[in-house]
PASEBA-1860 file (N, C-alpha, C; in nm, 3 decimals):
! residues 99
1> MPKKVLIG> 12.348/6.700/8.013/12.331/6.842/7.988/12.228/6.887/8.100 ~ 12.262/6.998/8.166/12.173/7.047/8.278/12.049/7.106/8.222 ~ 11.943/7.094/8.313/11.809/7.155/8.274/11.815/7.310/8.286 ~ 11.731/7.365/8.194/11.729/7.513/8.195/11.645/7.554/8.312 ~ 11.684/7.675/8.375/11.602/7.724/8.469/11.568/7.871/8.437 ~ 11.446/7.919/8.425/11.412/8.044/8.395/11.330/8.108/8.502 ~ 11.329/8.247/8.494/11.243/8.325/8.582/11.161/8.407/8.497 ~ 11.019/8.407/8.529/10.923/8.475/8.448/10.802/8.519/8.535
9> RVASDKMD> 10.704/8.580/8.467/10.588/8.630/8.532/10.464/8.554/8.489 ~ 10.377/8.507/8.577/10.250/8.431/8.543/10.157/8.526/8.474 ~ 10.128/8.488/8.359/10.026/8.565/8.269/9.893/8.509/8.278 ~ 9.874/8.376/8.304/9.734/8.315/8.316/9.743/8.212/8.418 ~ 9.633/8.202/8.488/9.614/8.083/8.582/9.479/8.021/8.565 ~ 9.416/8.038/8.453/9.277/7.987/8.432/9.263/7.837/8.425 ~ 9.379/7.775/8.397/9.379/7.628/8.371/9.424/7.562/8.506 ~ 9.367/7.445/8.534/9.390/7.366/8.652/9.536/7.304/8.643
17> KTRRVEIT> 9.613/7.329/8.738/9.753/7.286/8.749/9.848/7.325/8.638 ~ 9.803/7.426/8.565/9.888/7.478/8.457/9.894/7.636/8.462 ~ 10.010/7.684/8.438/10.035/7.830/8.435/10.101/7.869/8.310 ~ 10.055/7.980/8.257/10.122/8.043/8.141/10.216/8.152/8.190 ~ 10.352/8.120/8.166/10.452/8.207/8.222/10.517/8.278/8.110 ~ 10.534/8.413/8.119/10.602/8.493/8.012/10.736/8.530/8.062 ~ 10.836/8.490/7.976/10.981/8.530/8.016/11.021/8.641/7.927 ~ 11.059/8.760/7.977/11.101/8.873/7.900/11.242/8.887/7.907
25> RRIKHPLY> 11.304/8.921/7.798/11.446/8.949/7.802/11.481/9.070/7.708 ~ 11.590/9.136/7.744/11.630/9.250/7.662/11.739/9.228/7.581 ~ 11.725/9.262/7.443/11.832/9.233/7.343/11.881/9.360/7.286 ~ 12.011/9.367/7.257/12.074/9.483/7.196/12.076/9.464/7.048 ~ 12.032/9.550/6.970/12.025/9.552/6.828/12.167/9.549/6.775 ~ 12.200/9.461/6.685/12.342/9.443/6.650/12.399/9.570/6.562 ~ 12.314/9.639/6.492/12.360/9.756/6.421/12.349/9.890/6.496 ~ 12.226/9.906/6.553/12.195/10.029/6.610/12.224/10.044/6.768
33> GKYYSRSM> 12.238/9.935/6.820/12.274/9.934/6.962/12.165/9.972/7.056 ~ 12.045/9.983/7.012/11.928/10.009/7.093/11.882/9.875/7.155 ~ 11.840/9.890/7.286/11.795/9.775/7.356/11.638/9.758/7.323 ~ 11.582/9.643/7.307/11.441/9.617/7.284/11.404/9.489/7.361 ~ 11.279/9.469/7.387/11.231/9.357/7.462/11.178/9.239/7.378 ~ 11.206/9.123/7.409/11.150/9.006/7.346/11.092/8.924/7.457 ~ 10.970/8.859/7.435/10.914/8.780/7.530/10.877/8.643/7.476 ~ 10.880/8.541/7.567/10.848/8.399/7.527/10.751/8.352/7.628
41> ACHAHDEN> 10.655/8.275/7.574/10.549/8.213/7.674/10.572/8.068/7.681 ~ 10.566/8.012/7.813/10.582/7.874/7.836/10.466/7.837/7.916 ~ 10.417/7.712/7.913/10.326/7.649/7.989/10.396/7.561/8.104 ~ 10.365/7.595/8.234/10.438/7.527/8.340/10.336/7.450/8.421 ~ 10.386/7.341/8.476/10.301/7.253/8.569/10.312/7.306/8.706 ~ 10.197/7.338/8.771/10.189/7.387/8.907/10.097/7.292/8.983 ~ 10.158/7.189/9.049/10.077/7.079/9.105/9.978/7.130/9.218 ~ 10.015/7.222/9.294/9.929/7.275/9.406/9.848/7.395/9.376
49> NESKVGDT> 9.860/7.451/9.253/9.796/7.568/9.220/9.830/7.685/9.309 ~ 9.954/7.694/9.351/10.006/7.792/9.448/10.035/7.934/9.379 ~ 10.052/7.942/9.254/10.085/8.075/9.191/9.951/8.140/9.132 ~ 9.963/8.262/9.125/9.840/8.344/9.072/9.895/8.436/8.965 ~ 9.804/8.508/8.888/9.849/8.598/8.791/9.928/8.718/8.853 ~ 10.040/8.745/8.785/10.129/8.854/8.828/10.242/8.811/8.911 ~ 10.246/8.683/8.974/10.344/8.643/9.052/10.472/8.621/8.968 ~ 10.594/8.638/9.034/10.719/8.603/8.967/10.757/8.465/9.017
57> VEIIESRP> 10.782/8.383/8.925/10.808/8.234/8.950/10.938/8.190/8.881 ~ 10.993/8.078/8.934/11.106/8.004/8.883/11.061/7.880/8.828 ~ 11.087/7.862/8.695/11.056/7.725/8.634/11.174/7.648/8.583 ~ 11.159/7.518/8.571/11.268/7.441/8.524/11.210/7.339/8.406 ~ 11.299/7.320/8.311/11.272/7.222/8.211/11.238/7.091/8.259 ~ 11.138/7.027/8.202/11.093/6.893/8.237/11.054/6.801/8.120 ~ 11.013/6.682/8.147/10.969/6.598/8.043/10.834/6.653/7.994 ~ 10.797/6.612/7.870/10.667/6.665/7.827/10.560/6.607/7.897
65> RSKTKRWD> 10.469/6.692/7.953/10.352/6.643/8.027/10.223/6.644/7.937 ~ 10.228/6.730/7.840/10.117/6.733/7.748/10.164/6.803/7.611 ~ 10.073/6.835/7.530/10.110/6.881/7.400/10.202/7.017/7.414 ~ 10.166/7.105/7.500/10.235/7.224/7.518/10.308/7.245/7.651 ~ 10.291/7.153/7.749/10.342/7.176/7.875/10.483/7.101/7.886 ~ 10.593/7.182/7.897/10.732/7.128/7.899/10.818/7.176/8.024 ~ 10.747/7.255/8.119/10.825/7.312/8.226/10.743/7.278/8.354 ~ 10.822/7.270/8.470/10.765/7.261/8.604/10.794/7.384/8.683
73> LVKVIEKS> 10.706/7.417/8.766/10.720/7.539/8.864/10.806/7.489/8.970 ~ 10.909/7.560/9.002/10.996/7.525/9.118/10.952/7.597/9.238 ~ 10.934/7.730/9.233/10.896/7.806/9.351/10.836/7.946/9.304 ~ 10.764/8.005/9.400/10.710/8.149/9.368/10.813/8.239/9.430 ~ 10.872/8.315/9.359/10.978/8.411/9.404/10.917/8.532/9.479 ~ 10.813/8.596/9.407/10.751/8.710/9.465/10.601/8.709/9.433 ~ 10.515/8.724/9.535/10.375/8.727/9.516/10.337/8.862/9.451 ~ 10.232/8.868/9.373/10.183/8.980/9.305/10.124/9.071/9.410
81> REVDVAAL> 10.129/9.204/9.390/10.078/9.309/9.474/9.964/9.374/9.407 ~ 9.925/9.330/9.290/9.822/9.394/9.210/9.688/9.368/9.289 ~ 9.591/9.469/9.281/9.467/9.470/9.348/9.358/9.445/9.243 ~ 9.264/9.362/9.272/9.149/9.346/9.181/9.052/9.464/9.208 ~ 9.051/9.563/9.137/8.974/9.683/9.155/8.819/9.653/9.142 ~ 8.780/9.566/9.054/8.651/9.539/9.025/8.589/9.464/9.152 ~ 8.671/9.375/9.204/8.628/9.301/9.316/8.608/9.389/9.441 ~ 8.695/9.492/9.460/8.693/9.579/9.565/8.566/9.676/9.554
89> KAARDSAS> 8.536/9.714/9.431/8.413/9.797/9.413/8.294/9.716/9.430 ~ 8.287/9.592/9.396/8.170/9.514/9.414/8.150/9.473/9.567 ~ 8.256/9.465/9.639/8.250/9.441/9.782/8.198/9.558/9.852 ~ 8.245/9.679/9.806/8.210/9.810/9.867/8.067/9.833/9.845 ~ 8.012/9.808/9.725/7.880/9.835/9.686/7.782/9.733/9.757 ~ 7.819/9.615/9.779/7.730/9.514/9.849/7.729/9.552/9.992 ~ 7.843/9.609/10.049/7.850/9.642/10.190/7.750/9.764/10.215 ~ 7.757/9.859/10.117/7.683/9.986/10.140/7.533/9.963/10.115
97> SSD> 7.495/9.870/10.024/7.354/9.846/10.000/7.288/9.762/10.106 ~ 7.369/9.695/10.185/7.303/9.614/10.298/7.284/9.701/10.423 ~ 7.351/9.823/10.427/7.322/9.907/10.541/7.191/9.977/10.553
END
């Protein structure tokens, strides 16, 4: 049986070599026909810590590496374009105070 390959978004990168990836899919309600979202969270092994929060990644099913980790990171499809506003403000404030 082939291994499952999923695409999701990194929700957390606080652990070393582990990423929490959320996979969101849209489901059609059987009676009303309205579409709604369901999400699933997986822990994936990222050997080189190359992904960050907000990145779109591809993960593949693997052998169990720990109690919760059952997926491996294959590649980063798209880097996040989100900006850390708090870090920008802190950098601006420290630059203006040193003048």
